[in-house]
N, C-alpha and C positions, 0 to 999 in steps of 0.2 A: 357642132358638138362642143367645141371647147370652149366658146362662151360660156354654155351650160355647167361647166364642169370648174369655170373660172368663177359664176357668182357662186354656185355652192361652196366654193373654198370661201369666199369673202364674208358670206352672209352666213355659214355655219361654223368655220373651223377657226377664222380669223379671231371671231368673238369669245370661242370656246378656248383659242390658245391664250389670250387676254386675261381671261378668267383665271386657267391656269397660272401663270405668271405673278398675279396679282396674289393666289393663295400660297405659293410658295415665298414670296415676299414676304407677306403677313404671318406666314406660320414660322419665322426662325427666331428661335425662342431668346436670342441674344440682343431681338431688336422688340421685345415685349413691352418696353416703356414706351414703345412709339407708336409701334404697329402690333394689332391682335386681329385675330380671326373672329372674335368674339367683341364687337365692336359694330355702333350704325356706320363708320366709315366704308366696313368692308361687307355688310349683310345687305345695305341699302343701295350704295353707290355699285359694288360688284354686278349685278345682274339690271342694276339701270344704265349702263355704259355697256355691257353685253346686247343689251338690247337696242340701247341707240345705235351700235355699230351694225348688228344685223338689218337693220332696215334703212341705216344710210349706206350701206354696200349693196344694196337691191336697186332692181331697175324704177325707172320713174312709176310706170304702170303700176307695179307692185305697191310701192310707198305710198301710191294714191290712196289704197284701199285699205279700207277701215279696219276692215276681220283680218286681212295680212299685218298690218303693223301691229296689230296687241296679241297676237297668236303665235305669228312666226317668232320670236324673240324669245318663244317657252323652248325652240326646239336647242339652241346650243346649250341653255340652260340645264335640259334634260341630259344633254350630252356630258357636260361639265358633271353632273349628279353622278351619272356612271361610272366615268373615270376616276373621281374620289373613292366611289365605292370601293372600285377595283383595286385601287392602290392604298388602300385602308388609311388614306387621309382623312375620312371623318366616316363616322358609323351611321346605320340605318336611321336609328331614333333622332339625330341631330339633323338629319336632312328633311326629316317627316314634320320636324317641327320647326324649320325655317323655309322649307318649301312653298307654302302660301304668298310669305313675305317676297320671296325672289320672283314669283310669277308676276305677282302684281306690278312691284317695281320694275322687271323687264318690260313689261305693257307697257309703263311708262316711262320707259326708256325708248320703247320702238316709236310713241308718239313724239317725241323729242326727237329723234334721229329722222324721221320723216319731216320735221318741221327745219333742221339742219340742212337737210337734202334739198330743199327748195329755196331755203334761202341762198341766192347764189353769194354774196359778198361774205368774206371772211370764213366760209363754211368749214373748209379744211384746217384752218387754222382752232375756230372753235370747238370741232371733234378732237382736234390734238391735245388741247387743253382740257377736255374732258376726261380724257386717257390719264392724264396726271393728278387729276383732282382727288384720289384717293389718301395719293401721298402726302398731299399738303395739308386734308383735314384731320385726317388719323393723329399725327401727334397733338394737333388742337384738342382732339375729343381727350385724347388720354392724358393730357396734363391737368385738363378740367375733371378727369379721374370719375369713376362710376359714384351711384349713390346708393349705399344699402338700403334695402327696404324691409320690410317684414309682414305677410301677407297670414291669413288663416284659410286653409282650409276645412268646411265643417260639412259633416253628413250625420244621419240618423236613420235610424229603423225601427217600427212600429213590431212589437212582438207578443204574443200568445202565451205566456208561460209567468211562472211565478219568478220573482224576483233571486231568490236564492239559486236557481238554474241557470239565471239569466247571468246573475254575477259569477259564476264557478266559471261560466264558457267565456268571461270578460278577461278575468284573471290567468287563465289558462288554458290557451288554445291549441289544441293537440294536434298533430299532423295534417293537413290540407291536401287532399289528393288532387293530383291535375284535373279529375273531372268537377272537384269543388270548388275550382278557381274560375271565379265570373269577370277576372278585372279584363276586359276587351281592350281599354286603351293601351295598358302594359303589356300585354299580349301582342297587340298592335306594332308596339315600338321596340319588343325584344328586351325589355326590360326584367329583373328576377321579379319572380312572384312568391309570395307568403309561405313560408312552409310549418312553421310553429311558432309560439311564444309562451312560456312559463315564468311567472312570479314566484319567486322564493318562499316570502309567505308575505301576509296581506299589514300594510302598512307602513306608516313613513319610513323612509328611508331602504326600503325592499330595492331588490333586482330583477330585472326583468328582460330576457333575453329573446329579440324577436328575430327570429333564422330567418331567410330569403333564399332561394336557388341562387348557383353560384359563387356564394361565398360572402353573400353582402348579408353583413349582422348591427342589430339596430342594439346598442346597450341604452338599457333604459331605468333610470332610478325615480321612485315614487317621490312627489315631495308633499303631496297633499291627499289625505285618504280619508273616506266618509263609506262604512261597508254596505256595500251595495244601494250605495247613494253617487257617490265620486269619487274619481281616482286621476290624479294630477301626476305626470310623467318628465323628466326630461327624457330628451334622444339623443345620443351621440353614435356617429357613425365615423372609425376609422378611416382615413382613403388609404392609407397603408396597407389595411387587412383585407381589403377589396383588391381580388386578381383585377390586372389590367384588362383582361377581356371580358370583366362581368359589364362596365359602362364605360361610355363615350370618356372621352378626357374632360368635354366641354358640360357635361350633364352628371358626373359623379357627386355623389353624396358626401357633404363634409369635405368639398373642393375649394376652391377659388370664386366659384361662382354660386353655389346655391348648395343649403345646408339647411337639415329640417333640426327646429330646436325643439318643442316640447309638443306633448298631447294630451287630451284630457277626455276619459269618459265621464257619461251623467246619465242618471237613470231616473226617469219621469214617468210617476204612475198615471195612467191614463183611465178612463171608464169600461169597462165589460171585462175586468180582470187582464186590459191590456198594459203593456209599459212601453214607452220611447227612449230606447237607447241612442242618447248622441255620442260623435264622437269628432271631436274636431283637434286639427292640429294647426300648429304656426312653424312657417319656414322662413327661411332668409336667401333674399337674392341681391348678387353682388355685380351687378352689369352696369353698361350706358343704356340698356333699352328693356328696364323693367317694366315698362308699360305693357309689353309683349311678351317677354320671356314668363312672367309672374302667372299670366294667362293659362300658357302652358303646364306651368310647377303646379297650380291649384290644380287642373284638370287630371294631372296623375295623381297628385294627392288624393284626392275625390275619388279616382278610381281604386286605388289602394285601398281606400279607408271603407267603401263601398263593399269590397269584396271581402273583407276581414268581416265586416256588421253580417253581410247575408248568413256565412258559415255560421256565427255566431246565433243567428236567428233558429238557422235550420237545427242546429243541435239544442238550441233551450225548446224548442216546440217538440223535439223529438219525443215519440211515448216511449217510458221505459219498459 
């Protein structure tokens, strides 16, 4: 019984303890210039090392099993997930977005851990150096810095209605009920849902206040306007207006890593009395892993936009 308990501690708890220590170290605000949770050094290396440790400390028989070294590293990752959620170190939204990255990296780490285990020469020294690798790589990554990138989220919907009725629902989106909310991804992530948006007048310079649940507000200013054809508007979210409980600090709109820049509505005439309503927006990412973060940001923005478009379609097609 003792060897079994000892093995569980080595395979599960030692890797999890390492993850906790690394999270605490990388979460110190005074060291942000050198270490950051929002870095490849943390998001890729932490699960990789956790996976390597879990397999390295396993028995020889288990470490030779392909299924084992791919999936066993997931156990300390999920334990680490539960601990950080319980301690409110991370939010559910952040975890859901990074989990595919964590699991894939942990599996690769498990394979590498098996390789080190059966490599008799200097394996202990190599696993020790691996534990220290994030502490050396992160300052280098931070010195290179993030490269800001601008991305587009494009959506459209076809509506059988008059341009006048469609445009009225574009410029003034009245209260959206929970039943009308079809944003599945934002709902899954626990993001605020759209409530209403109303333009004070139709024309350049007009102001539109888009309200979401939990105190999230987008301040929009019209920069280009063609009646019943096109409306371009800047989007501004003030981070200090957003309650701290609304969004995780790593995904807050207008924060250090993510911001929405502008949006555009365009109404295109189709055949048979149909119109195509286009809605697209531009957003900015500022991380060292924009290649991954931008996918999630685009999916989230498209989910929000599709949600709003389906409400506008339903209301425009209603028979008075």
